[in-house]
Structure formats: C-alpha cells, structure tokens
C-alpha positions in Angstrom: 1.2 -8.3 18.1 4.2 -7.3 16.1 4.5 -5.9 12.6 7.7 -6.6 10.7 8.4 -4.2 7.9 10.2 -1.1 6.6 9.6 2.6 6.3 9.7 2.4 2.5 7.3 -0.4 1.6 3.9 0.9 0.5 2.4 -2.5 1.6 3.7 -2.1 5.1 2.5 1.5 5.1 -1.0 0.3 4.2 -1.0 -2.0 7.2 0.3 0.7 9.5 -2.4 3.1 8.4 -5.1 0.4 9.1 -3.6 -0.2 12.5 -3.7 3.6 13.3 -7.3 4.0 11.9 -8.4 1.0 13.9 -6.5 2.2 17.0 -4.8 -1.2 17.4 -1.5 -1.2 19.4 1.2 -3.1 17.6 5.0 -3.2 18.0 6.8 -2.2 14.7 10.0 -4.1 14.0 12.2 -2.8 11.2 13.6 -5.5 8.9 14.8 -5.5 5.3 14.3 -8.9 3.6 17.1 -8.0 1.1 19.8 -7.9 3.8 21.9 -11.0 4.7 20.9 -10.7 8.4 17.2 -10.4 7.8 15.0 -12.6 9.9 11.9 -12.2 7.7 12.1 -15.8 6.3 11.8 -17.2 9.8 8.2 -15.9 9.7 7.4 -15.7 6.0 8.8 -18.4 3.6 8.2 -16.0 0.7 10.8 -13.5 2.2 8.5 -10.5 1.9 7.1 -7.8 4.1 4.9 -7.0 5.8 4.5 -9.9 8.3 2.2 -9.7 11.3 3.1 -11.9 14.3 0.1 -12.7 16.4 0.4 -13.2 20.2 0.5 -16.9 19.8 3.4 -16.6 17.3 1.2 -17.3 14.3 2.4 -15.3 11.3 0.3 -13.6 8.7 1.8 -12.3 5.5 0.6 -10.4 2.4 -0.8 -7.0 3.2 -4.3 -7.9 1.9 -4.5 -10.8 4.3 -3.2 -8.8 7.2 -5.5 -5.8 6.7 -8.6 -8.0 6.4 -7.6 -9.7 9.6 -7.1 -6.4 11.4 -10.4 -5.1 10.3 -12.1 -8.2 11.7 -10.5 -7.7 15.1 -12.5 -4.8 16.3 -15.9 -3.4 15.4 -14.8 0.2 15.4 -14.0 2.1 12.2 -14.9 -0.7 9.9 -12.9 -0.4 6.7 -14.4 -3.2 4.7 -18.1 -3.9 4.0 -19.2 -7.2 5.5 -20.4 -8.9 2.3 -21.6 -8.5 -1.2 -20.9 -6.2 -4.1 -19.6 -3.3 -2.0 -17.0 -5.5 -0.4 -15.8 -6.7 -3.8 -15.6 -3.1 -5.0 -13.3 -2.2 -2.1 -11.1 -5.3 -2.8 -11.0 -4.3 -6.5 -9.7 -0.9 -5.5 -7.1 -2.5 -3.3 -6.0 -4.8 -6.1 -5.6 -1.9 -8.4 -3.6 0.1 -5.9 -1.4 -2.8 -5.1 -0.9 -3.5 -8.8 0.5 0.0 -9.2 2.8 -0.6 -6.2 3.9 -3.9 -7.8 4.9 -2.2 -11.0 6.6 0.7 -9.2 8.6 -1.6 -6.9 9.6 -3.8 -9.8 10.9 -0.8 -11.7 12.8 0.4 -8.6 14.5 -3.0 -8.2 15.4 -3.1 -11.9 17.0 0.4 -11.6 19.1 -0.7 -8.7 20.9 -3.3 -10.8 24.2 -2.4 -12.4 23.8 -0.1 -15.3 24.8 -2.6 -17.9 22.4 -5.2 -16.6 19.3 -3.1 -16.5 16.5 -3.6 -18.9 15.1 -0.3 -20.1 12.2 -2.1 -21.8 11.2 -3.7 -18.5 11.2 -0.4 -16.7 9.2 1.2 -19.5 6.7 -1.7 -19.3 6.2 -1.1 -15.5 5.8 2.7 -16.1 3.1 1.9 -18.7 1.3 -0.2 -16.1 1.6 2.6 -13.5 0.1 5.0 -16.1 -2.8 2.7 -16.9 -3.5 2.1 -13.2 -3.6 5.8 -12.5 -5.9 6.4 -15.4 -8.3 3.7 -14.2 -8.2 5.1 -10.6 -9.2 8.5 -11.9 -11.9 7.1 -14.1 -13.3 5.0 -11.2 -13.2 7.8 -8.7 -14.9 10.4 -11.0 -16.0 13.3 -8.9 -16.8 11.2 -5.8 -15.3 12.4 -2.5 -14.0 8.9 -1.6 -13.3 5.8 -3.5 -16.2 3.8 -2.2 -19.1 5.2 -0.1 -19.3 8.4 1.9 -16.3 8.0 4.2 -12.7 6.7 3.9 -12.3 3.0 3.8 -9.7 0.4 2.8 -10.0 1.4 -0.8 -8.8 5.0 0.0 -6.0 3.7 2.3 -4.7 1.4 -0.5 -4.9 4.2 -3.1 -3.3 6.7 -0.7 -0.4 4.3 0.0 0.2 3.7 -3.7 0.1 7.4 -4.6 2.5 8.1 -1.7 4.9 5.5 -3.0 4.9 7.2 -6.4 5.7 10.5 -4.8 8.5 8.8 -2.8 10.2 6.8 -5.7 9.0 8.5 -8.9 8.9 12.3 -8.3 9.1 12.8 -12.1 5.6 11.3 -12.6 3.3 14.3 -12.4 0.1 12.5 -11.7 -1.4 15.4 -9.8 -1.6 17.6 -13.0 -3.1 14.8 -15.1 -5.5 13.6 -12.5 -6.7 16.5 -10.2 -9.4 14.4 -8.6 -6.8 11.9 -7.3 -4.7 14.9 -6.1 -7.7 16.2 -4.2 -8.3 12.8 -2.6 -4.6 12.5 -1.6 -4.7 16.0 0.0 -7.6 14.9 2.2 -5.8 11.7 3.2 -2.6 13.5 3.9 -4.4 15.4 6.7 -5.2 12.3 8.6 -2.7 11.4 11.4 -2.5 7.8 10.1 -1.1 9.1 6.8 1.0 11.9 8.3 2.7 9.5 10.7 3.6 6.9 8.2 5.2 9.0 5.4 7.8 6.8 3.6 11.4 7.5 4.2 14.8 5.8 3.7 
C-alpha cells in the first residue's frame, strides 16, 4: 500500500496515526495537490489528500473512508466499535474534529490569498466555527480520560490531529487555557509514538 499526502494536512496525519497504531506498513509519498506537477488527480478526481493506493492499484480517498478501511484490515488495536450507538458516537467525534480542521484549513487558504482579495468576514466565520467546535469537544469530553470508552480510539486520534493542526497553524488560539481537559487529553496523546512521529511541519 501507498499513502499519498503531506506533512501539513491534519487529515493525512490522522491516517498516518491510524497506520502506526495498527502497525500497518505503508509507503508514504509526499505530494501537494496545489502544485502544477501534482499527480494526486490521477488517483483522486477530487484533487484532495490523503489518498490510499491499495496493492491492486485501487484508490481510496477521504480520510474517514481510509481509516475505516484500515481498522477493518487487522483485528489488533481496534479503533472503531463494530456496530451500534458506540460506533456512531466515535464517528460523531471524528466528524466534529474534521469539521474544525475544515474551518481551519479554509481560513488558512483564505489568508494565503493576496491581501486585497481576502475576506476578513470569511476568516472570522471560520474562527467562530473553530471556537464552537472546541467548546463542544470540551463539553462532550467532560472529565473523562478518553473521548469514548476506557482507551484511546479513533475519536481521540481525530481530536488529537485537529488540536495539533490548530497548534501548527493558529498559535494565537489559546485553547489550552480555556479548555484544560482538552489540553490534558492532548498531552497524553502527544506521548504516544504515533503522534510524536507525525508532528506537522512545512
């Protein structure tokens, strides 16, 4: 298998963490879909990363599809409950975390436009979404040690990737002071090799 992605994308990082937690070997190919020489569209018509290329050249795209496939590959370290309400709860966490990433990435792209073409109101809207998402994460987590259940699962991985992306792109957002329970969760996750080895960087 081959994973196409970048060192900056939180969605790619989520997949890389799952690969590490599941102990699945996978070649990592760096590609930026925004460059003229990108080959991403050869495997994903939506021109987005991550893309997982299977051994038979089948391509999977969208991080949620990829991580669900990876979790189904091997019985070890299951990250998603098999069925029922618990599974939906984990997927809800993932949707919430990915939604924060969507808003943050949208703001980043807007701020990369020429100064006169940027929309401050659009950036502010995305920041409001980030703030509301963080508030919901903290409310949902409460005083629990992990997002869902008694051990880390896909919910924690998705949340950790989202919080890590905020640290990477929006250092001015002091979410740790406002939400100490999220900070405590992130500290625990940061000690795991899967998180330490996938820190985002340019």
